[in-house]
C-alpha positions in Angstrom: 52.9 -61.5 -106.6 49.7 -62.7 -104.9 48.0 -65.4 -106.8 44.5 -64.0 -106.5 42.8 -63.3 -109.8 40.3 -60.7 -108.6 41.1 -57.1 -109.2 39.9 -54.3 -106.8 37.2 -53.5 -109.3 36.1 -57.2 -109.3 35.9 -57.1 -105.5 33.9 -53.9 -105.5 31.5 -55.2 -108.0 30.9 -58.4 -106.0 30.4 -56.5 -102.8 27.9 -54.1 -104.5 26.0 -57.1 -105.8 25.5 -58.6 -102.3 24.9 -55.2 -100.7 28.0 -55.0 -98.5 30.2 -51.9 -98.3 33.6 -53.7 -97.4 35.2 -57.0 -96.9 35.4 -56.3 -93.2 31.6 -56.4 -93.0 31.6 -60.0 -94.1 33.2 -60.8 -90.7 30.8 -58.7 -88.6 29.6 -61.8 -86.7 33.2 -62.5 -85.5 33.6 -60.8 -82.1 36.1 -57.9 -82.3 38.1 -59.2 -79.3 39.1 -62.4 -81.1 40.1 -60.7 -84.4 43.8 -60.4 -85.2 44.7 -56.7 -85.2 48.1 -57.1 -87.0 49.4 -58.9 -90.1 50.3 -62.6 -89.8 53.7 -63.2 -88.3 55.2 -64.7 -91.5 58.7 -64.2 -93.0 59.1 -62.1 -96.1 58.5 -63.8 -99.4 61.4 -65.7 -100.9 62.6 -66.0 -104.5 62.0 -69.6 -105.9 65.6 -70.8 -105.5 65.8 -69.5 -101.9 62.5 -71.2 -101.2 63.7 -74.5 -102.6 66.8 -74.4 -100.4 64.7 -73.6 -97.3 62.4 -76.6 -98.0 65.3 -78.9 -98.7 66.8 -77.9 -95.3 63.6 -78.6 -93.5 63.2 -82.0 -95.3 66.7 -83.0 -94.3 65.5 -83.0 -90.7 63.0 -85.7 -91.4 63.7 -89.3 -90.4 63.6 -91.2 -93.7 63.8 -94.8 -94.7 66.9 -94.0 -96.8 68.7 -92.4 -93.8 67.3 -94.6 -91.0 66.7 -98.3 -90.5 62.9 -98.4 -90.1 61.0 -101.2 -88.3 57.6 -99.3 -88.4 54.4 -101.0 -89.6 51.0 -100.8 -87.9 49.1 -100.5 -91.1 51.7 -98.8 -93.4 54.3 -101.2 -94.9 57.5 -100.7 -96.8 57.6 -103.3 -99.6 59.6 -103.4 -102.8 57.7 -101.9 -105.7 59.0 -102.9 -109.2 59.8 -100.0 -111.5 57.4 -101.5 -114.0 54.4 -100.6 -111.8 54.9 -96.9 -112.0 55.8 -97.1 -115.7 52.6 -98.9 -116.6 50.2 -96.9 -114.4 51.6 -93.6 -115.9 50.4 -94.5 -119.4 48.0 -91.9 -120.7 45.2 -94.4 -121.0 44.9 -94.3 -117.2 45.1 -90.6 -116.6 41.3 -90.4 -116.1 40.7 -93.7 -114.3 37.6 -92.5 -112.5 34.0 -93.7 -112.5 33.2 -95.1 -116.0 29.7 -94.0 -116.6 29.8 -94.7 -120.3 30.9 -98.3 -120.9 31.3 -97.8 -124.7 34.2 -95.5 -124.1 35.5 -96.9 -120.8 36.4 -100.5 -121.7 40.0 -100.1 -120.5 39.1 -98.7 -117.1 36.2 -101.2 -116.7 38.5 -104.1 -117.5 41.2 -102.9 -115.1 38.6 -102.7 -112.3 37.2 -106.2 -113.3 40.7 -107.7 -113.1 41.2 -106.0 -109.7 38.0 -107.5 -108.4 39.0 -110.9 -109.7 42.4 -110.7 -107.9 40.8 -109.7 -104.7 38.4 -112.7 -104.9 41.3 -115.0 -105.4 43.3 -113.5 -102.5 40.4 -113.5 -100.1 38.7 -116.7 -101.1 35.4 -114.9 -101.5 32.9 -114.9 -104.4 32.5 -111.2 -105.2 34.5 -108.1 -104.7 33.9 -104.4 -105.4 36.3 -101.5 -106.3 35.1 -98.5 -104.3 36.8 -98.4 -100.9 38.9 -95.5 -99.8 41.1 -97.4 -97.4 41.1 -100.4 -95.0 39.6 -98.4 -92.1 36.6 -97.2 -94.1 36.2 -100.6 -95.7 36.0 -102.1 -92.3 33.3 -99.7 -91.2 31.4 -100.3 -94.4 31.6 -104.0 -93.6 29.9 -103.4 -90.2 27.1 -101.5 -91.9 26.7 -104.2 -94.5 26.3 -106.8 -91.7 23.7 -104.5 -90.0 21.7 -104.4 -93.3 21.9 -108.1 -93.8 20.9 -109.1 -90.2 18.7 -106.2 -89.4 20.5 -106.1 -86.0 22.2 -103.1 -84.5 25.0 -104.5 -82.3 28.6 -104.8 -83.5 31.4 -106.7 -81.6 34.9 -105.5 -82.4 38.1 -107.2 -81.2 40.3 -105.0 -79.1 43.3 -106.4 -81.0 42.0 -104.8 -84.3 44.0 -101.8 -85.5 43.1 -98.9 -83.2 42.8 -96.5 -86.1 40.3 -98.9 -87.8 38.4 -99.2 -84.5 38.1 -95.5 -84.2 36.7 -95.2 -87.7 34.2 -98.0 -87.0 33.2 -96.2 -83.8 32.6 -93.0 -85.7 30.3 -94.7 -88.2 28.4 -96.5 -85.4 28.0 -93.4 -83.2 26.1 -91.4 -85.8 24.0 -94.3 -86.9 22.9 -95.2 -83.4 24.6 -98.6 -83.5 25.9 -100.3 -80.3 29.6 -101.0 -80.4 31.0 -103.6 -78.0 34.7 -104.3 -77.5 36.0 -107.8 -77.1 39.3 -108.2 -75.3 42.3 -110.4 -76.3 43.9 -113.4 -74.6 47.4 -113.7 -73.1 48.6 -115.1 -76.4 47.5 -112.0 -78.4 44.4 -113.5 -80.0 40.8 -112.4 -79.6 39.4 -113.9 -76.4 36.9 -116.5 -77.5 35.4 -116.9 -74.0 34.8 -113.1 -73.8 33.2 -113.2 -77.3 31.0 -116.1 -76.3 29.7 -114.2 -73.3 29.0 -111.0 -75.3 27.5 -112.3 -78.5 23.7 -112.5 -78.5 20.6 -112.5 -80.8 21.1 -108.8 -81.4 24.6 -109.0 -82.7 25.0 -108.1 -86.4 28.8 -108.6 -86.8 32.0 -109.8 -85.2 35.0 -107.9 -86.5 38.6 -109.2 -86.0 41.9 -108.6 -87.7 43.7 -111.1 -89.9 46.5 -110.7 -88.9 45.5 -108.4 -86.0 47.3 -105.2 -84.9 49.8 -107.2 -82.9 50.8 -109.2 -86.0 49.1 -112.2 -84.5 47.2 -114.6 -86.8 43.7 -114.9 -85.5 41.8 -118.2 -85.4 39.2 -117.1 -88.0 37.5 -120.6 -88.1 36.7 -120.4 -84.4 35.5 -116.8 -84.7 33.3 -117.7 -87.6 31.8 -120.6 -85.7 30.8 -118.4 -82.8 29.6 -115.5 -84.9 27.5 -117.6 -87.3 26.1 -119.7 -84.5 24.5 -116.6 -83.2 23.3 -115.5 -86.6 25.9 -112.8 -86.9 28.4 -112.1 -89.7 32.1 -112.5 -89.3 34.2 -109.6 -90.8 37.8 -110.4 -91.4 39.8 -107.1 -91.4 43.1 -107.5 -93.3 45.6 -105.0 -92.1 48.5 -106.4 -94.1 47.5 -107.6 -97.6 50.7 -109.5 -98.3 49.8 -111.9 -95.5 47.1 -113.3 -97.8 49.8 -114.7 -100.1 50.6 -117.3 -97.4 47.8 -117.6 -94.9 44.7 -119.6 -95.6 42.1 -117.3 -97.2 39.4 -115.7 -94.9 36.8 -117.2 -97.2 38.2 -120.7 -96.8 38.0 -120.2 -93.0 34.4 -119.1 -93.0 34.4 -115.3 -93.1 31.2 -113.6 -94.4 32.9 -110.3 -95.4 36.5 -109.4 -95.9 37.6 -105.8 -95.6 41.2 -104.9 -96.1 44.0 -102.4 -96.9 45.8 -102.8 -100.2 48.6 -100.3 -99.6 51.1 -103.2 -99.6 50.3 -104.0 -103.3 52.6 -101.5 -105.0 51.4 -98.3 -103.3 54.1 -96.3 -101.5 53.7 -95.3 -97.8 53.3 -91.7 -99.1 52.9 -89.9 -95.7 49.7 -91.9 -95.1 47.8 -91.9 -98.4 46.1 -92.2 -100.7 45.7 -95.9 -99.9 43.3 -98.6 -101.2 40.6 -100.4 -99.4 39.4 -103.7 -100.8 36.1 -105.4 -100.0 34.8 -108.9 -100.7 31.7 -110.9 -99.8 29.5 -113.9 -100.6 27.5 -113.8 -103.8 24.2 -114.3 -101.9 24.9 -111.0 -100.1 26.0 -109.0 -103.1 23.0 -106.6 -103.2 23.9 -105.4 -99.7 27.5 -104.6 -100.7 28.6 -101.0 -100.8 30.2 -99.3 -103.7 29.9 -100.7 -107.2 30.6 -103.9 -109.1 32.0 -104.3 -112.7 30.9 -107.3 -114.6 31.7 -109.1 -117.8 29.3 -109.6 -120.6 29.0 -110.1 -124.4 28.0 -107.5 -127.0 25.6 -108.2 -129.8 28.5 -109.5 -131.9 29.5 -111.9 -129.2 32.6 -110.0 -128.2 33.7 -109.8 -124.6 32.8 -106.5 -122.9 32.7 -104.9 -119.5 29.9 -103.0 -117.8 28.9 -101.4 -114.5 26.8 -104.3 -113.2 25.8 -103.1 -109.8 26.0 -99.6 -108.3 24.0 -99.3 -105.1 25.5 -95.9 -104.4 23.6 -92.7 -103.8 24.8 -91.3 -107.1 22.8 -93.9 -108.9 19.7 -94.6 -106.8 17.6 -92.8 -104.3 19.7 -91.8 -101.3 17.5 -93.6 -98.8 18.0 -96.9 -100.7 21.8 -96.5 -101.2 24.1 -98.9 -99.4 26.8 -96.3 -99.1 27.7 -92.8 -100.1 31.2 -93.8 -101.3 31.6 -92.2 -104.7 35.3 -92.6 -105.6 36.7 -95.9 -106.8 40.4 -95.0 -106.0 40.8 -96.0 -109.6 44.6 -95.3 -109.9 45.3 -97.1 -106.6 43.2 -100.1 -107.7 45.1 -100.1 -111.0 48.4 -100.0 -109.2 47.5 -103.0 -107.1 46.3 -104.9 -110.2 49.6 -104.3 -112.0 51.6 -105.2 -108.9 49.8 -108.4 -108.2 49.8 -109.4 -111.9 53.6 -108.8 -112.1 54.2 -111.0 -109.1 51.7 -113.7 -109.9 50.6 -116.4 -107.4 54.1 -117.8 -106.9 55.7 -114.4 -106.6 53.2 -113.2 -104.0 53.7 -116.4 -102.0 57.5 -116.0 -102.1 57.1 -112.3 -101.0 54.9 -113.4 -98.1 57.3 -116.2 -97.2 60.2 -113.8 -97.0 58.2 -111.5 -94.7 57.4 -114.5 -92.4 60.9 -115.8 -92.3 62.6 -112.5 -91.7 60.2 -111.5 -89.0 60.7 -115.0 -87.3 64.5 -114.4 -87.4 64.1 -110.9 -85.9 61.7 -112.2 -83.2 64.2 -114.9 -82.2 67.1 -112.5 -82.1 65.3 -109.9 -80.0 63.7 -112.5 -77.7 67.1 -113.7 -76.7 68.2 -110.4 -75.3 68.2 -109.7 -71.6 65.6 -107.2 -70.7 63.5 -107.9 -73.8 60.4 -110.1 -73.7 57.9 -111.4 -76.3 54.5 -111.2 -74.5 52.4 -113.0 -77.2 53.0 -116.6 -78.0 50.4 -117.0 -80.9 51.8 -117.3 -84.5 52.6 -114.0 -86.2 53.2 -112.8 -89.7 55.6 -109.9 -90.2 54.9 -107.9 -87.0 55.3 -108.8 -83.4 55.2 -107.2 -80.0 58.3 -106.6 -77.9 58.3 -105.9 -74.2 61.2 -104.0 -72.6 62.3 -103.5 -69.0 63.2 -99.8 -69.6 60.6 -97.2 -70.5 59.6 -97.6 -74.1 59.9 -93.9 -74.8 63.6 -94.0 -73.7 64.3 -97.2 -75.7 62.9 -95.8 -78.9 64.6 -92.4 -78.5 67.9 -94.1 -77.9 67.4 -96.2 -81.0 66.6 -93.2 -83.0 69.8 -91.5 -82.0 71.5 -94.5 -83.7 69.3 -93.8 -86.8 67.0 -96.8 -86.1 63.2 -96.3 -86.0 62.6 -99.3 -83.7 58.8 -99.6 -83.7 55.5 -98.2 -82.6 54.8 -97.7 -78.9 51.6 -99.5 -77.8 51.0 -97.6 -74.6 48.9 -94.7 -76.1 46.4 -97.3 -77.5 46.8 -100.1 -75.0 47.7 -98.8 -71.5 48.2 -102.3 -70.3 51.0 -102.6 -72.9 52.8 -99.4 -71.9 56.0 -101.3 -71.6 55.8 -102.7 -75.2 56.2 -101.7 -78.8 55.3 -103.1 -82.2 58.1 -104.2 -84.6 57.6 -104.8 -88.3 60.0 -106.7 -90.6 59.4 -107.0 -94.3 61.3 -108.5 -97.3 63.1 -105.1 -97.5 65.1 -105.8 -94.3 68.5 -107.5 -94.7 70.0 -109.8 -92.0 72.6 -107.2 -91.2 69.9 -104.6 -90.5 68.0 -106.9 -88.2 71.2 -107.7 -86.4 71.9 -104.0 -86.1 68.6 -103.5 -84.2 69.3 -106.5 -82.0 72.8 -105.2 -81.3 71.5 -101.8 -80.4 69.0 -103.3 -77.9 71.6 -105.7 -76.5 74.1 -102.9 -76.2 72.2 -101.3 -73.3 69.4 -99.5 -75.1 66.8 -101.8 -73.7 
């Protein structure tokens, strides 16, 4: 059965209405020599039980966390998610957690967003946060645009140590808005090169963007970056690749960041083949009117009762397009709710303990791997839960050999950093046990590396 609702009579009626004799005439502009002259080469249709068996067989070929030891990170992190998170966000009150245009019937959704904003402010050390970012990469690009609006400058400096995927998204935004994007290299210790930044920053620079931690897992010196950026009248954007790190590190706001853009996937959201994820965005109150997305605020009704409203919405849905700060229209409501529930369940102490476990286990793994012949640790700066490993053998061969032992050893850096073709990125979270870290070290020590 084909799941197409239109009968031959329906099709004939539609063709007659537009004055076309056949469906083939709709494709008259497609040259005949590139048209397929035969049916698609697809297998015959299967009954549902047979189809389920086929899909299960294909799925069994995938490398999965349950079947493999995974040390992958690079912007997608495997953290423990309490069962209560899914139970709470599945309640029917949240089934339509979308843009709350009518506050009188959207108090639950509005309060959830308000609480999310509050948590992000506490994590980032900033004064105001929104709830309208798709993911960390787009939030980072929106931060660059916000800096351009605030400074009325058109030059953006981006650390080469920032997540390559985020850099690509920022580049896409800048390219079509005629903004100049300048890359700043990193030092031998893995941090952004302050001397290079000092030589490139000028009176036309709108923003300096750096990871916190950066893509190598290295913790950047945000205070020094803020000093250089703000000394030239530019804004410092702290781009948080791994949100859990904020449970332990000094907040970007405390270190002088003007804008914080980050990824909230670590806050109760599964890896899920790459999405949907959750961007978060925070800034200083003095800059709030240049912030993208929208802002939920707290007020009192005429009876003096607490209530929530959409306080600021500088999106093209609400105001004239040319005055909008962004065309972002979705608030990722369910993902924001997920993060709110996750962070509320852990609390301040729980998040700090979670971050401490990540730090300690990554430190143990780094020490174990660094003691192996043929393995090096190229970056000496402090790291959080990721670190770079250099190997004497070709990285491709090392990772393939590990995979044959059912270990996903890390992410090769060569495709994004040719100068690090002999290195790969390893991630260790609270989910890894000592025996699993030891298994990775044993495999590398046993001749894999």
